N, C-alpha and C positions, 0 to 999 in steps of 0.2 A: 549428485544433481537431483533436486527434489521434483523438478518438472522438466519434461521434454519439450523444448520449444518447437512449435508447429505453426505453420500458416494455413489456416483452414478457410476454404471457399464457402461463404455463406449465401452466395447469390441464389435466391429463390428457395432457400432452405427455411423451414419453420423454426422460428425463435420466439420464445415466450419471455416477456419481461413483466415481473410482478412488482408493482409500485408505480406511482404517478407523480412523484415529487421532483425536485430539482435534480437530484442525483440520477433518478431514472431518466430524466430528460437528456442528460449528458450521455448516458449509455445508449439511449434510443438514437441520438444523433450519430454516434459511432456505428451502430448496427445498420442504420438505414444507408449510410455511405457505402456499406459493403453490398447492398442490394438484397439484404435478408428480407424474408416474408415475416414481418414482425407483428406479433399480437401483444397488446398491453392489457394487463389485468389490474384495475384500480377503481376504487369508488369515485375518485375525482382525478382530474388531470392538471398538472402544472400548466401555466399560461402558454408556454412555448409548445408543449405537447398538444394542448388543445388546438393551437393554430395548425399544427402539422396533421392532426387528425381530420380537421375540417378540409384539408387539401387531399385527404384520402391516402395518406402515406402509410398508414398502418391500421390494423383492426383493433378496436377498443371493446373489451369485455368489461362493462361497468359492473362493479361489485367486488366480492371477495374471491380469493383463490379457491379453486376446486380441483381435486386431483385428476378429474377427467380432462382438464385442460392440457395435461402432459401427453395425451395421446398424439403420436406422430411428431412430437417435438424433437428437434436435433440438439438445441441448446436452451437452457433456462437461466435467467438472471433474476435474483431476488434483490430488490433494492427498496426494502421497507425498513422501518425502525422498530418492527415487532420481532423480537428475537425468537419467540416460540414459533411464529409463522415461518421465519427464515429456516429454522431447524426442520420444521415439517416439510417444507419444499425440498430441502436438500435430501432428506431421508427418502422421500417418495421418488425423487428424480434419480437418486443413486441406485435404488432398487431396480429401476427401469434402464439402467446404464445410459442415462442421459447426462451429457456434460453439464455441469452446474457451477455457477458463480454466485456466491453470496457476498455482496459488497461489504468491504471492511471486516470480513471474517474469514481469514485464510484457512482456518480449520474446517470450514464448511464449503470448500471449493475443490472441485475436481478439474476446474479450468480457471485460470486467472487472466486478468487484463494487464498486459505490460504497458509501460510508457512507450509511446509510439512516435516515431519521426516519419511523417508521411511525405514521401517524394514519389508518389505513385507513378509507375509500377514499382519503384524502389521503396521498400518498407524496412525500417530499422526498429526493432523491438528490444526493450531493456526491462529486465525483471530482477527483483531481489527475492523471489518466491514469497512475496508478501511480508518480508522481514523489515524492509526499510523503504517504503514508498517515497519518502522525502529525498532520500539519497538517489533513487533512480530518476526522480524528477530533475535533480540537479545535474546528473549525468546527461540526461536528455537535452537540457538547455545548453550544455557545453557542446554536444554533438550537433545540435541545431545550427550553431554558429559556424561549424566547419563544413556542413554539407549544403552546397548551393541548391537553390530551388529549381535550377535547370536540370538537375540530375534525372528527374522523371522524364522530361522531354527527350533527353539524350538517350535514355534507356529505351524509350518507345521507338525512336528512329533506328537505334541499333537492332531492335527486334525485327523491324521491317527489312533491314539489310542483311540479316544473319544468313539467310540461304544463299544470297548472291556471293557473300564473302566465302562461304563454304565451297561453292562451286569454283570460285577463282583460286582459292588456296586449299590444297589437298591435305597439307599437314597441320596438325594442331599448333605447332610452333609458329608457322607462318601466320595463322589466323590470330594467335595471341599477339604477335608483334603488330599486326595491322590494327587491332583494337586498342592496344596500349598506346600506339602512336596517335590514334584518333582521340582517345579520351584525355590525353595529355597535351594535345596540340591545338591547331587552329579550329578544328571541328568543334571542340568543347567550347572555345571562346565564342564562336559564332552562335551556338545554341544559347549560351548564357546571355548574349546580346539580343536574342530574339530574332536573329537572321536565319530562320529555319531553311528557307530555300537555298541560301548560300551555303549553309551547313551541309545539306545533302549534295550540293555541287562539289563541295570539298571532299566528301566521301567518294564521289564518282571519280574525281581526279586522282585521289589516293589509290583507289582500286585499279585505275588504269595504269598508273605509273609506278606505284609502290616505291617511291623514292625513299631510300633508307635515311636520308638527311632531312630532319624536320624543318619546316619553315619557321623562321624566327618572327617574333611579334613584340609589340610595345604596349604596355599598359601605363597610362598616366594616372597616378593615384594620389588623392589628397589625404594626407595623414592627420588632418585636424590640427588644432592649436597646441596640443601637448598631452592632455589627459588621454591615455590609451583607450579609455572607455568611450571616447568620442570618435574613434576610428569606425567607419561604417562596416556593416557586416560583409558587404561585397569587397570592401577594401581589404579586410582581414583574409578573406578567401583568396584574393588575387596575390597578395604578398606571400602567402603560404604555398603558392604554386610557382613562384619565380625561380629562375636560374641565377639571375643577377639583379641586384637592386642598386640603383644610383640614387643616393639620397642627399638632402640638403642639411645644413647645420640646424635649421629650425625643426627638423624631425626629432622628437624626444627619444631619449634612450629607451624608455619604456615601450614605445611603438616599435622601435628597431628590434626589441626582444621578441616581438611577435612574428618576425620574418622567419621563413623556413630555415632551419638550422644549417643545412648544407648549401644554402645560396651564398653566392659571393656578394659582399656588401662594399660598395665603393662610394666614398664621400666626394661629392662634386659641389659642395655648398659654397656659397659666396656670402661674405659678411662685409659690412661697410668698412672700407679701408683695408680689407684682407680678401682680395679676389683670388681664391685658391685655384679655381678652374675657370677658364674663360668659357663663355657660352658657346663659342664655335667648337671648342674641344668637347664639350658635352654633346653637341650635335654629332660630331664625328664618332664619338664613343658609342652613342645609341645605334648608329648605322652599322658600325663594325660588329658589335655584339649581336644585333639582330641578324646580320648576314651570316653569322656563325651558327644560326639556327636556335638561338637562345630566347627564352622568355624573359624579356627585359622589363623591369618595373622602374619607372621614374617616379620616385616617392618624394612628394613635396609637402612642406608644412602648410597647414590650412587647406585652402582649395587651390588647385593648380591654375584655374582660370581667373583668379582674383590677384592681380599683381604678381603672378607666379611664372609668367612667360611660357605657360603651358601651350598656348596657341602656336607660338613660334616653333616649339619642338615638334608638335604634331604636323606642322607644315613641312618641316624637314623630313619627317617620317613618310608623309604622303608623297613627297617628291621622289623619295628613294624607293617607293613601292612597298614599304613595310606596313603590314596590317597593324592596326592599333585600336585601342578602346580607352575610354575615360571613366574613371570612378571618382565622382566629386567628393570633396571633403568639407567639413565644417570650417568655414573661414574664420580668421582670428577675430574679426569684428563681432561676429555672431557668438562665438564660443567665449571669448574673454569677457565681453560685456555681460553675458548671461551669468557667468561665474562671479562677476563683480556685483551682481544685483542691479544692473543698469539696463533697463529696456531701451532699445534704440529708438523706438517710436512709442508715443503715449498720447492719448486723446487730448490731454490738457496741455502738453508741453511740446510735442514734436509730431508734425504730420508727414514728415519725410526724413530720410536719412541718406547721406551721401558718403560713399567710400572714396577716399583720396589717398594717393601715395605721397609721402613726404620727400621722395626723391625728386624734387623739383629743381629747377634752375636756381642760381644764386639769388635772383630777384623775384623768383616765383612768377615770372611773366606769363607762363602758359596756363595759369589758373584764373578762373573767373571770380576774382575776389569780391566784387559787389554782390554777386549771387550767393557766394558762400557766407557772406556776412549777414544775410537776412536772418531774422528770428524765426522761431517755431520750426526749427529743423535741427537735426543732429549731424555733426561731422565726425566720422570715424576715420582717423588718419593712421595709416600704416607707415612704419619706418620714418616717423616724424621727429624722433629725438634730436637729431642733429639740427634740423631746421625749426625747432620749436620757437625760438625767438622771432624768426622771420614770420612764422605762421601767426603768432600772437599779434605782432606789430601790424601785419597786413589786415587782419580781421578787424582790429580796433580802428585802424585808420579808415576803413571802409564802412564803419558804422556799427559794428557789433559791440555791445556793451562790455566794457572792460571787466565788469563783475559777473559776466556769464559763467555759470558753473562749468568746471572741467574735471576730468579724471584722467589720470595716467595709470594704465594697468600694465604692470610689469610681470612677465612670465605667466600670463593668463592661463588659467585652468590647471596649472602645475602646483605641486606642493609648496613651492617657494613664491607663489603669487603674492604681489603687493599691489595695493590700490592707494594711490595718492590723490587727494582731492583738494580743490582750491578754486581760484577764479582764473579767467582768461589772462589777466595781467600777470599772473604768477606762473604761467605755463612753462616758461623756460626753466625756472628754478625747480619746479616739480619734475620736469623731464630729466634734469641732471641727476636727480636722486633715484630715479627708477631703474630697476634691473632690466636687462635686455633679454629677449625682445619685448618691446613695449608698444601699446596701442594708445593713441590719444583720443579721448572722447570729449567733444565740445558741444555744449548745449544744456538746456535746463534739466534734461533727464539725468544728468550726472549726479544731481543732488539726491536722487532717489536711492542711491547706494546706501545712504544712512538708514533708510527704512527697510530695505528688502535684501540687503547683503546676506548671503547664506553660506558661501563657501569660504572657509578660513577668513571670517569677516573682520580680522584685525585691520583697522583703518588708520591711515596716517593723514592727518589734516594739516595742511600748511596754509594758514590764512594770514 
């Protein structure tokens, strides 16, 4: 081990920063966040440093470095592009036993800056002892996605409650059990949702009763349209904490791979003509599992509130007294159209967009066809493959030009994505050739696919 990792309190300690450029500005930002008494030595200051100096955030010694500036200093950072000056600063500081960091020169460092994940008061630091800063940055990015931003608030609350818990539970084992239950249970969810008062009430209740059986809860999570990179950061964090995941057929295998390894995964999906699990059975299963004290994730393709019946499932949970939260997802119309290079709105072509479900009645009587047939708007139609002929016929009969551009996006955002383009009169034929699931896009914006397609832009034109 080349370096001993330490967390050093710099609040009100004297720190010297030599250099006034962009790199020095980044170091200054980090140091000032710790409350250090910062002095900067430089002939000139970077614009951001200049602004902070005008606010009185640090002392500026305008000019060049002088060894007298090291008197009383706890830590010195050299952030100049003058190698000889950096060497001189290190030598002088080292003789005085002052911790020294020379930026981008590990051999001239008695202290190094790690990559930091800040969830204050939780701090995670990663270092390669200066050997591979790019690698440590990549590791930091991976860990950033796993550590909720609510960790800091959770730790702060726990700090305030620590003495009370110690007084209530005399043994270390009991206290550990209490906090493990809190950090893995409803308390953590409430903090993540910003319900801080309710979170402390949850701790109060847990402290008073210490029920060994955790309370179950439900998280309704949107998995996005398929590309696992479109799963939200919070969605990833929630599915990695689940005890059981109830997922739909539209959730891609790549997203399911991100679920916690030891979680139970149960497919409750429904497809056209193949209703594997009735909605009432899904409701009953959610209640059953939550009442067993489990963290249940209902994972839905796209966004659960856009034609996903998510509202119905939350109503059932609310009636059963089951706590719940919602993590929105990127809905198919947004994701698939973006990956097809089709903006749903455009100043020259469409001033509005309407999301429609293709699961309409045989005659489509419930839809306002005259309104939908107006120009200068985009129609994004979910689950419209089966009714494509009816949709085309109704729109044309109510005044939409039969030559209106359309696109059928099959398996949008996935490696097998296909985009078929043509006109409204050809919609049925296009839909029959598209892989499922498919989104229908009707409107002048569909023709922009030919100009700005960027993701696997192999285009199939049926004109």
